SELUMFI-58802 format. One record per residue (C-alpha): x, y, z. Coordinates in steps of 0.2 Angstrom, whole numbers, padded with zeros to 4 digits, always signed. Layout:
% residues N
XYZ
...
***
This chain:
% residues 250
-0052+0096-0017
-0034+0091-0020
-0034+0074-0025
-0017+0063-0022
-0023+0050-0034
-0038+0049-0048
-0043+0035-0058
-0053+0040-0073
-0062+0027-0084
-0048+0015-0080
-0047-0003-0087
-0034-0017-0085
-0033-0033-0092
-0021-0048-0093
-0023-0055-0110
-0040-0059-0112
-0044-0060-0093
-0051-0041-0086
-0043-0037-0070
-0051-0020-0068
-0066-0011-0077
-0072+0005-0079
-0065+0012-0063
-0067+0030-0057
-0062+0036-0040
-0053+0050-0031
-0041+0048-0017
-0039+0064-0006
-0022+0068+0001
-0018+0063+0018
-0031+0051+0021
-0030+0031+0024
-0041+0024+0009
-0047+0006+0013
-0050-0007-0001
-0060-0022+0002
-0068-0036-0007
-0066-0055-0011
-0051-0064-0019
-0048-0060-0038
-0058-0043-0036
-0045-0032-0044
-0038-0026-0027
-0019-0030-0030
-0019-0023-0049
-0026-0008-0042
-0011-0004-0033
+0002-0011-0047
-0007+0002-0058
-0003+0017-0049
+0016+0015-0048
+0016+0006-0065
+0024-0012-0057
+0010-0019-0070
+0023-0016-0084
+0032-0030-0076
+0018-0042-0083
+0021-0044-0100
+0002-0046-0106
-0003-0032-0095
-0014-0018-0103
-0020+0000-0096
-0034+0009-0104
-0040+0026-0097
-0031+0040-0085
-0022+0037-0068
-0018+0054-0062
-0004+0056-0047
-0004+0073-0040
-0013+0079-0055
-0001+0071-0067
-0005+0056-0079
+0006+0042-0073
+0010+0035-0091
+0018+0051-0095
+0030+0052-0080
+0047+0048-0089
+0057+0043-0073
+0048+0028-0068
+0060+0025-0052
+0055+0041-0045
+0037+0037-0048
+0040+0022-0038
+0049+0030-0025
+0034+0043-0022
+0021+0028-0023
+0028+0015-0011
+0020-0003-0012
+0021-0016+0001
+0015-0033-0006
+0008-0048+0006
+0024-0059+0004
+0039-0049+0009
+0054-0048-0002
+0070-0044+0008
+0086-0038+0000
+0101-0050+0002
+0110-0037+0013
+0110-0032+0031
+0094-0026+0041
+0102-0009+0041
+0106-0008+0023
+0089-0015+0019
+0083+0002+0026
+0098+0013+0021
+0098+0006+0002
+0086+0019-0006
+0091+0034+0005
+0110+0030+0000
+0104+0030-0018
+0096+0047-0017
+0112+0056-0011
+0111+0053+0009
+0128+0047+0015
+0130+0055+0031
+0133+0040+0044
+0123+0049+0058
+0108+0055+0047
+0107+0037+0040
+0107+0028+0057
+0094+0041+0062
+0082+0037+0048
+0085+0018+0048
+0080+0019+0067
+0065+0030+0064
+0059+0019+0049
+0061+0003+0059
+0052+0010+0075
+0039+0016+0062
+0037-0002+0057
+0037-0009+0075
+0054-0018+0072
+0066-0008+0081
+0065-0015+0098
+0067-0032+0090
+0083-0030+0078
+0092-0015+0086
+0106-0025+0092
+0109-0035+0077
+0106-0023+0063
+0121-0031+0053
+0112-0048+0051
+0106-0053+0035
+0087-0047+0034
+0083-0063+0025
+0086-0072+0040
+0072-0064+0050
+0056-0073+0053
+0043-0070+0039
+0034-0058+0050
+0049-0047+0054
+0054-0048+0035
+0037-0040+0032
+0039-0027+0044
+0056-0023+0037
+0048-0022+0020
+0037-0009+0027
+0052-0001+0035
+0060+0000+0018
+0046+0008+0009
+0045+0020+0023
+0064+0025+0019
+0058+0033+0003
+0049+0046+0012
+0033+0042-0002
+0020+0053-0004
+0007+0037-0005
+0012+0021+0005
+0001+0008-0004
+0000-0008+0010
-0007-0024+0001
-0014-0035+0016
+0000-0030+0026
-0004-0039+0042
-0007-0057+0034
+0010-0064+0042
+0010-0052+0058
+0003-0057+0074
-0013-0047+0079
-0004-0038+0093
+0010-0031+0082
-0005-0027+0069
-0014-0017+0081
+0003-0007+0084
+0006-0004+0066
-0012+0001+0064
-0008+0015+0077
+0007+0020+0067
-0002+0023+0051
-0015+0033+0060
-0002+0045+0064
+0008+0043+0047
-0006+0049+0037
-0002+0066+0043
+0014+0064+0033
+0007+0055+0018
-0008+0046+0009
-0010+0028+0013
-0020+0016+0002
-0024+0000+0013
-0030-0016+0005
-0036-0027+0018
-0045-0044+0019
-0049-0039+0036
-0066-0028+0035
-0064-0023+0052
-0048-0016+0050
-0053-0005+0035
-0068+0001+0046
-0055+0004+0062
-0043+0014+0050
-0050+0020+0035
-0057+0037+0031
-0064+0031+0015
-0067+0013+0010
-0069+0006-0007
-0078-0012-0012
-0072-0020-0026
-0080-0036-0034
-0076-0046-0049
-0065-0032-0057
-0078-0019-0053
-0079-0005-0040
-0096-0008-0033
-0095+0008-0023
-0085+0019-0011
-0086+0033+0001
-0084+0037+0020
-0081+0022+0029
-0095+0023+0041
-0109+0025+0029
-0101+0011+0018
-0102-0001+0033
-0118+0005+0040
-0130+0010+0026
-0120+0006+0009
-0130+0011-0006
-0128-0007-0014
-0136-0023-0007
-0119-0032-0012
-0108-0020-0002
-0120-0025+0013
-0119-0042+0011
-0100-0043+0011
-0096-0031+0026
-0109-0042+0035
-0101-0058+0032
-0116-0065+0020
-0103-0068+0007
-0085-0066+0002
***
């Protein structure tokens, strides 16, 4: 099988604190891969390890191999290209201090797209995919930082999509979004997996069950188990997984 992302005996630590321990898994292309688990299980660290944003943390150390399209990410010289191909949207939105339009157009401009109409079409498509277009189409030149928290989160998603990533990582994207909009974005994600691989960290276990083709359960820095989502929710191999998905702990 052609895997988009592979972890081979991966360990991550922050100083003396272990964040991920002996992680081995494979994520196929064009799937939604769900990641669930309690707080401090290593879920966000997992995402940061893929596109090397762990390098922003001075005491972070990574051992083992993380493959993206078959290449070890630590051997990739152009880390900016890696981060364009592996987009990550974190729970707290970070809007660029520029207009809504330029927030989305910024990366395409830097990659060489300057045609006005091509940029307008791309910005509209990304904002539509992020379920934000109808709310901002008449004020695209307003500062993105003036949007509400939920709108800024969706703007961040639109900005990530503007990179045309191979992998889109979403870290609890719905934390600041109302349930109706969340469901709409879930519908979009189900369509987007035809174009990219989606890694979805969620604290809503039923969201993973609705969306994910496969789901992984992390606990205390370890991968407890992963596999087809319905099996993991109905007949997991580990009792701890069963207790988590049924709400007995977490």
